[in-house]
C-alpha positions as a Python dict, from the first residue, in 0.01 Angstrom:
ca = {
    (1, 'M'): (0, 0, 0),
    (2, 'H'): (147, 333, -107),
    (3, 'N'): (196, 592, 163),
    (4, 'F'): (18, 870, -25),
    (5, 'F'): (-41, 1205, 145),
    (6, 'K'): (244, 1134, 388),
    (7, 'D'): (334, 1503, 412),
    (8, 'N'): (0, 1604, 565),
    (9, 'D'): (16, 1842, 861),
    (10, 'T'): (370, 1963, 793),
    (11, 'K'): (275, 2326, 719),
    (12, 'T'): (329, 2621, 946),
    (13, 'A'): (23, 2765, 1117),
    (14, 'L'): (14, 3054, 869),
    (15, 'E'): (41, 2816, 572),
    (16, 'A'): (-229, 2593, 717),
    (17, 'Q'): (-461, 2889, 765),
    (18, 'Y'): (-410, 2984, 400),
    (19, 'E'): (-492, 2626, 292),
    (20, 'A'): (-808, 2641, 502),
    (21, 'Q'): (-915, 2957, 318),
    (22, 'K'): (-858, 2783, -15),
    (23, 'I'): (-1102, 2516, 96),
    (24, 'A'): (-1351, 2774, 225),
    (25, 'F'): (-1352, 2951, -113),
    (26, 'A'): (-1314, 2636, -326),
    (27, 'P'): (-1664, 2655, -485),
    (28, 'I'): (-1592, 3010, -602),
    (29, 'I'): (-1251, 2915, -739),
    (30, 'F'): (-1408, 2620, -921),
    (31, 'Q'): (-1675, 2831, -1089),
    (32, 'V'): (-1428, 3103, -1183),
    (33, 'A'): (-1189, 2846, -1334),
    (34, 'K'): (-1469, 2690, -1536),
    (35, 'S'): (-1584, 3032, -1654),
    (36, 'M'): (-1229, 3123, -1754),
    (37, 'R'): (-1220, 2807, -1962),
    (38, 'D'): (-1568, 2819, -2113),
    (39, 'L'): (-1574, 3192, -2188),
    (40, 'G'): (-1255, 3160, -2389),
    (41, 'I'): (-1030, 3367, -2163),
    (42, 'L'): (-780, 3088, -2103),
    (43, 'E'): (-774, 3007, -2474),
    (44, 'T'): (-701, 3366, -2575),
    (45, 'L'): (-427, 3390, -2311),
    (46, 'Y'): (-278, 3064, -2438),
    (47, 'D'): (-283, 3191, -2797),
    (48, 'N'): (-105, 3512, -2694),
    (49, 'D'): (123, 3380, -2423),
    (50, 'K'): (449, 3516, -2563),
    (51, 'L'): (361, 3881, -2514),
    (52, 'G'): (61, 3845, -2287),
    (53, 'L'): (-253, 4057, -2301),
    (54, 'T'): (-380, 4360, -2116),
    (55, 'L'): (-717, 4365, -1945),
    (56, 'N'): (-871, 4564, -2231),
    (57, 'E'): (-722, 4335, -2496),
    (58, 'I'): (-869, 4029, -2323),
    (59, 'A'): (-1208, 4196, -2298),
    (60, 'K'): (-1199, 4289, -2668),
    (61, 'N'): (-1085, 3940, -2780),
    (62, 'T'): (-1354, 3760, -2578),
    (63, 'N'): (-1635, 4015, -2612),
    (64, 'I'): (-1675, 4027, -2232),
    (65, 'S'): (-1697, 4347, -2028),
    (66, 'T'): (-1382, 4472, -1860),
    (67, 'Y'): (-1566, 4433, -1527),
    (68, 'G'): (-1635, 4066, -1592),
    (69, 'V'): (-1286, 3996, -1718),
    (70, 'K'): (-1121, 4176, -1426),
    (71, 'T'): (-1333, 3990, -1172),
    (72, 'L'): (-1237, 3654, -1322),
    (73, 'L'): (-871, 3747, -1370),
    (74, 'E'): (-817, 3863, -1012),
    (75, 'T'): (-961, 3545, -865),
    (76, 'S'): (-760, 3345, -1119),
    (77, 'L'): (-447, 3532, -1011),
    (78, 'S'): (-510, 3426, -652),
    (79, 'A'): (-558, 3066, -766),
    (80, 'D'): (-238, 3049, -978),
    (81, 'I'): (-439, 3016, -1300),
    (82, 'V'): (-290, 3334, -1449),
    (83, 'K'): (9, 3556, -1376),
    (84, 'V'): (64, 3924, -1454),
    (85, 'K'): (381, 4103, -1566),
    (86, 'N'): (389, 4471, -1657),
    (87, 'K'): (8, 4479, -1657),
    (88, 'R'): (-2, 4199, -1915),
    (89, 'Y'): (-165, 3868, -1825),
    (90, 'H'): (-26, 3524, -1907),
    (91, 'I'): (-160, 3173, -1855),
    (92, 'T'): (21, 2964, -1590),
    (93, 'K'): (96, 2591, -1595),
    (94, 'T'): (-216, 2535, -1384),
    (95, 'G'): (-419, 2738, -1631),
    (96, 'Y'): (-273, 2531, -1914),
    (97, 'F'): (-390, 2207, -1754),
    (98, 'L'): (-735, 2353, -1693),
    (99, 'L'): (-752, 2438, -2062),
    (100, 'K'): (-573, 2152, -2236),
    (101, 'D'): (-556, 1847, -2007),
    (102, 'K'): (-823, 1592, -2100),
    (103, 'M'): (-847, 1443, -1751),
    (104, 'T'): (-891, 1787, -1591),
    (105, 'R'): (-1161, 1884, -1843),
    (106, 'I'): (-1353, 1560, -1788),
    (107, 'N'): (-1326, 1587, -1409),
    (108, 'M'): (-1442, 1950, -1413),
    (109, 'D'): (-1740, 1883, -1642),
    (110, 'Y'): (-1839, 1580, -1435),
    (111, 'N'): (-1828, 1772, -1109),
    (112, 'H'): (-2010, 2072, -1255),
    (113, 'D'): (-2283, 1891, -1451),
    (114, 'V'): (-2340, 1586, -1229),
    (115, 'N'): (-2230, 1666, -875),
    (116, 'Y'): (-2226, 2037, -806),
    (117, 'Q'): (-2588, 2102, -708),
    (118, 'G'): (-2639, 1767, -540),
    (119, 'L'): (-2331, 1788, -319),
    (120, 'Y'): (-2507, 2068, -131),
    (121, 'Y'): (-2695, 1780, 36),
    (122, 'L'): (-2387, 1571, 123),
    (123, 'E'): (-2439, 1613, 497),
    (124, 'D'): (-2794, 1477, 468),
    (125, 'A'): (-2665, 1188, 258),
    (126, 'I'): (-2398, 1102, 517),
    (127, 'K'): (-2656, 1101, 796),
    (128, 'N'): (-2924, 903, 612),
    (129, 'E'): (-2713, 681, 382),
    (130, 'K'): (-2932, 788, 93),
    (131, 'P'): (-2831, 987, -219),
    (132, 'S'): (-2998, 1304, -95),
    (133, 'G'): (-2850, 1514, -375),
    (134, 'L'): (-3004, 1303, -653),
    (135, 'K'): (-3331, 1490, -605),
    (136, 'V'): (-3189, 1775, -814),
    (137, 'F'): (-3245, 1546, -1114),
    (138, 'G'): (-3562, 1366, -1007),
    (139, 'N'): (-3713, 1111, -773),
    (140, 'W'): (-3496, 798, -792),
    (141, 'E'): (-3358, 564, -529),
    (142, 'T'): (-3018, 547, -704),
    (143, 'I'): (-2864, 715, -1006),
    (144, 'Y'): (-2821, 400, -1215),
    (145, 'P'): (-3175, 357, -1351),
    (146, 'A'): (-3181, 736, -1398),
    (147, 'L'): (-2878, 752, -1628),
    (148, 'S'): (-3080, 726, -1947),
    (149, 'S'): (-3311, 1004, -1821),
    (150, 'L'): (-3057, 1258, -1693),
    (151, 'P'): (-3036, 1599, -1864),
    (152, 'E'): (-2817, 1574, -2173),
    (153, 'K'): (-2518, 1762, -2030),
    (154, 'A'): (-2523, 1562, -1706),
    (155, 'Q'): (-2561, 1235, -1894),
    (156, 'N'): (-2276, 1316, -2134),
    (157, 'S'): (-2047, 1424, -1851),
    (158, 'W'): (-2130, 1114, -1644),
    (159, 'F'): (-2051, 874, -1926),
    (160, 'S'): (-1740, 1070, -2031),
    (161, 'F'): (-1608, 1044, -1676),
    (162, 'D'): (-1699, 677, -1638),
    (163, 'H'): (-1555, 576, -1975),
    (164, 'Y'): (-1240, 785, -1948),
    (165, 'Y'): (-1117, 604, -1640),
    (166, 'S'): (-1207, 260, -1773),
    (167, 'D'): (-1158, 286, -2149),
    (168, 'T'): (-784, 348, -2132),
    (169, 'A'): (-755, 6, -1965),
    (170, 'F'): (-973, -181, -2213),
    (171, 'E'): (-711, -297, -2462),
    (172, 'E'): (-474, -432, -2198),
    (173, 'A'): (-761, -579, -1993),
    (174, 'I'): (-893, -762, -2300),
    (175, 'Q'): (-553, -918, -2364),
    (176, 'I'): (-543, -1034, -2001),
    (177, 'L'): (-895, -1178, -2026),
    (178, 'L'): (-828, -1364, -2352),
    (179, 'K'): (-493, -1506, -2244),
    (180, 'N'): (-647, -1844, -2152),
    (181, 'E'): (-887, -1849, -2450),
    (182, 'P'): (-1219, -1839, -2262),
    (183, 'E'): (-1528, -1946, -2455),
    (184, 'K'): (-1792, -1781, -2235),
    (185, 'I'): (-1761, -1460, -2033),
    (186, 'L'): (-2024, -1307, -1804),
    (187, 'D'): (-1993, -928, -1792),
    (188, 'I'): (-2170, -825, -1470),
    (189, 'G'): (-2251, -455, -1472),
    (190, 'G'): (-2187, -426, -1846),
    (191, 'N'): (-2337, -77, -1858),
    (192, 'T'): (-2367, 46, -2218),
    (193, 'G'): (-2193, -262, -2360),
    (194, 'K'): (-1884, -68, -2463),
    (195, 'F'): (-1638, -315, -2313),
    (196, 'S'): (-1824, -620, -2441),
    (197, 'I'): (-1821, -477, -2792),
    (198, 'K'): (-1443, -437, -2787),
    (199, 'L'): (-1403, -782, -2632),
    (200, 'A'): (-1625, -946, -2894),
    (201, 'Q'): (-1442, -769, -3175),
    (202, 'A'): (-1106, -884, -3034),
    (203, 'D'): (-1207, -1251, -3038),
    (204, 'P'): (-1501, -1372, -3248),
    (205, 'N'): (-1482, -1711, -3073),
    (206, 'T'): (-1570, -1569, -2732),
    (207, 'H'): (-1937, -1541, -2636),
    (208, 'I'): (-2031, -1269, -2389),
    (209, 'T'): (-2337, -1227, -2171),
    (210, 'I'): (-2407, -883, -2025),
    (211, 'L'): (-2590, -885, -1692),
    (212, 'D'): (-2721, -551, -1566),
    (213, 'L'): (-3032, -356, -1470),
    (214, 'P'): (-3307, -373, -1734),
    (215, 'E'): (-3270, 1, -1798),
    (216, 'Q'): (-2900, -43, -1876),
    (217, 'I'): (-2961, -357, -2080),
    (218, 'A'): (-3183, -153, -2313),
    (219, 'L'): (-2891, 83, -2385),
    (220, 'A'): (-2646, -205, -2426),
    (221, 'Q'): (-2877, -394, -2666),
    (222, 'E'): (-2902, -89, -2888),
    (223, 'N'): (-2523, -48, -2899),
    (224, 'I'): (-2458, -420, -2956),
    (225, 'S'): (-2708, -427, -3240),
    (226, 'H'): (-2549, -120, -3396),
    (227, 'A'): (-2211, -298, -3381),
    (228, 'Q'): (-2370, -604, -3550),
    (229, 'L'): (-2268, -836, -3267),
    (230, 'D'): (-2612, -976, -3177),
    (231, 'D'): (-2498, -1334, -3241),
    (232, 'Q'): (-2200, -1302, -3010),
    (233, 'V'): (-2348, -1107, -2719),
    (234, 'D'): (-2665, -1177, -2522),
    (235, 'F'): (-2827, -1016, -2220),
    (236, 'I'): (-2976, -1080, -1878),
    (237, 'G'): (-3175, -802, -1713),
    (238, 'L'): (-3147, -842, -1336),
    (239, 'N'): (-3135, -633, -1021),
    (240, 'I'): (-2803, -761, -892),
    (241, 'L'): (-2890, -650, -538),
    (242, 'D'): (-3171, -904, -518),
    (243, 'H'): (-2966, -1164, -333),
    (244, 'T'): (-3241, -1424, -373),
    (245, 'K'): (-3155, -1444, -744),
    (246, 'E'): (-2886, -1685, -855),
    (247, 'I'): (-2600, -1575, -1078),
    (248, 'P'): (-2619, -1781, -1399),
    (249, 'S'): (-2354, -2051, -1424),
    (250, 'G'): (-2145, -2206, -1699),
    (251, 'Y'): (-1899, -1922, -1761),
    (252, 'D'): (-1522, -1949, -1784),
    (253, 'I'): (-1477, -1593, -1657),
    (254, 'I'): (-1700, -1362, -1454),
    (255, 'W'): (-1590, -1007, -1531),
    (256, 'M'): (-1670, -701, -1317),
    (257, 'S'): (-1526, -365, -1424),
    (258, 'Q'): (-1573, -61, -1198),
    (259, 'F'): (-1882, -236, -1068),
    (260, 'L'): (-1829, -335, -706),
    (261, 'D'): (-1764, 27, -606),
    (262, 'C'): (-2137, 80, -662),
    (263, 'F'): (-2230, -118, -347),
    (264, 'K'): (-2189, -128, 29),
    (265, 'E'): (-1965, -385, 196),
    (266, 'E'): (-2237, -635, 289),
    (267, 'D'): (-2377, -631, -64),
    (268, 'I'): (-2032, -677, -216),
    (269, 'V'): (-1968, -981, -1),
    (270, 'A'): (-2316, -1123, -66),
    (271, 'L'): (-2277, -1067, -441),
    (272, 'L'): (-1935, -1231, -451),
    (273, 'K'): (-2074, -1529, -256),
    (274, 'R'): (-2343, -1569, -525),
    (275, 'V'): (-2075, -1543, -792),
    (276, 'K'): (-1873, -1810, -613),
    (277, 'A'): (-2178, -2036, -599),
    (278, 'S'): (-2217, -2007, -977),
    (279, 'M'): (-1855, -2105, -1054),
    (280, 'D'): (-1721, -2445, -1146),
    (281, 'K'): (-1367, -2546, -1053),
    (282, 'D'): (-1213, -2403, -1369),
    (283, 'A'): (-1385, -2063, -1356),
    (284, 'Y'): (-1220, -1734, -1262),
    (285, 'V'): (-1342, -1398, -1139),
    (286, 'Y'): (-1171, -1090, -1279),
    (287, 'I'): (-1235, -769, -1083),
    (288, 'M'): (-1112, -439, -1231),
    (289, 'E'): (-1118, -139, -998),
    (290, 'P'): (-918, 186, -962),
    (291, 'L'): (-765, 103, -624),
    (292, 'W'): (-637, 431, -487),
    (293, 'D'): (-343, 286, -294),
    (294, 'K'): (-211, 114, -607),
    (295, 'Q'): (-170, 427, -819),
    (296, 'R'): (160, 538, -968),
    (297, 'F'): (102, 902, -875),
    (298, 'E'): (-56, 1086, -586),
    (299, 'T'): (-264, 1288, -835),
    (300, 'S'): (-448, 970, -939),
    (301, 'A'): (-504, 869, -578),
    (302, 'Y'): (-643, 1217, -507),
    (303, 'C'): (-889, 1200, -797),
    (304, 'I'): (-1008, 850, -705),
    (305, 'I'): (-1055, 922, -335),
    (306, 'N'): (-1252, 1238, -411),
    (307, 'T'): (-1494, 1047, -629),
    (308, 'S'): (-1637, 877, -318),
    (309, 'P'): (-1861, 1172, -213),
    (310, 'Y'): (-2036, 1140, -551),
    (311, 'F'): (-2147, 791, -449),
    (312, 'T'): (-2268, 925, -116),
    (313, 'A'): (-2461, 1230, -235),
    (314, 'M'): (-2564, 1132, -587),
    (315, 'A'): (-2530, 763, -670),
    (316, 'N'): (-2670, 557, -384),
    (317, 'G'): (-2572, 696, -43),
    (318, 'Y'): (-2353, 410, 73),
    (319, 'S'): (-2069, 308, -161),
    (320, 'K'): (-1720, 447, -223),
    (321, 'M'): (-1390, 391, -399),
    (322, 'F'): (-1161, 121, -257),
    (323, 'N'): (-808, 67, -148),
    (324, 'S'): (-665, -279, -211),
    (325, 'V'): (-673, -386, 154),
    (326, 'D'): (-1051, -341, 179),
    (327, 'M'): (-1121, -498, -160),
    (328, 'I'): (-917, -809, -89),
    (329, 'D'): (-1085, -837, 251),
    (330, 'Y'): (-1430, -845, 83),
    (331, 'I'): (-1307, -1108, -163),
    (332, 'N'): (-1178, -1327, 118),
    (333, 'K'): (-1499, -1289, 319),
    (334, 'A'): (-1690, -1425, 19),
    (335, 'G'): (-1478, -1740, 15),
    (336, 'L'): (-1271, -1642, -287),
    (337, 'H'): (-900, -1570, -296),
    (338, 'V'): (-679, -1356, -516),
    (339, 'I'): (-434, -1559, -722),
    (340, 'E'): (-292, -1268, -920),
    (341, 'E'): (-292, -887, -900),
    (342, 'I'): (-209, -676, -1203),
    (343, 'D'): (-169, -301, -1140),
    (344, 'N'): (-118, 9, -1355),
    (345, 'I'): (-355, -89, -1633),
    (346, 'G'): (-453, 215, -1836),
    (347, 'I'): (-464, 534, -1634),
    (348, 'C'): (-552, 392, -1295),
    (349, 'Q'): (-691, 38, -1297),
    (350, 'S'): (-596, -283, -1120),
    (351, 'I'): (-722, -633, -1200),
    (352, 'L'): (-762, -891, -925),
    (353, 'I'): (-791, -1246, -1059),
    (354, 'C'): (-975, -1468, -815),
    (355, 'K'): (-1055, -1836, -766),
}
């Protein structure tokens, strides 16, 4: 387990007070940074970085009032998004990443479009173990059946976030899955079918079954049909949290990608016990999760850890992102054991292969 965040509480009192103020004003900084990006101010600074731009030049280039530009620039100056020399503004390295870094853009859109309003109710969610913030989108028990009904921007940002952190691992994960030439794979929590499509295209001899909520199955069926893979992929619509339902048997591999982080501990253990009961002696379980203590960089660990409040306030009220110690503990409690761990797949994923 990596010792991330080991330098906590090493600041002077004055430095710590400043950090506390950054947290206190964080929502304002966030909105200013997003406005700087979306109103084109960061782009025009980037395009003119050699000489920089004056306040009036920025206002003219972006067609925004000098008042508006100055308000955004001064907050951005305090947040190290811009710097000023001889009354001419330049973009900083932080500003560059806000503008050009794909991960930063996806994270910002996700937090703005999906989480921002709902996180106002985080305290209620913590107390009640219910996604109290989800009410900003409608009356659902969890976000998962609501995904196909979310406003377009929220839906696009949710799927962009979800796919970004998993898709970069797909090619390598598929090679790992196909190493032992499985004939039948059960994709539990197959979501839109994106992974199953790539898996089916990689090996036409592998048959895949996607098991998910009926609402998600409808999306997956549409995508599978569009990819002309109906003969290679089939579907089971099932509420996986109904622990009275058996997991179908007869599969060489049971695959779960960024799926178990959707549930609380007791449901994870109960689900894995049902998976175990469906397995014959030659079957394997492959679990892919972004385990925060297995990251190469502290930045990745930071992003993963800070996804957990989304689960609390918006998704279901009770799940979170894992470290490897907790995940392996759940696996062992279900009567399974990890025979191989493969880390650093894609941006942030680990695969635990279990028997």
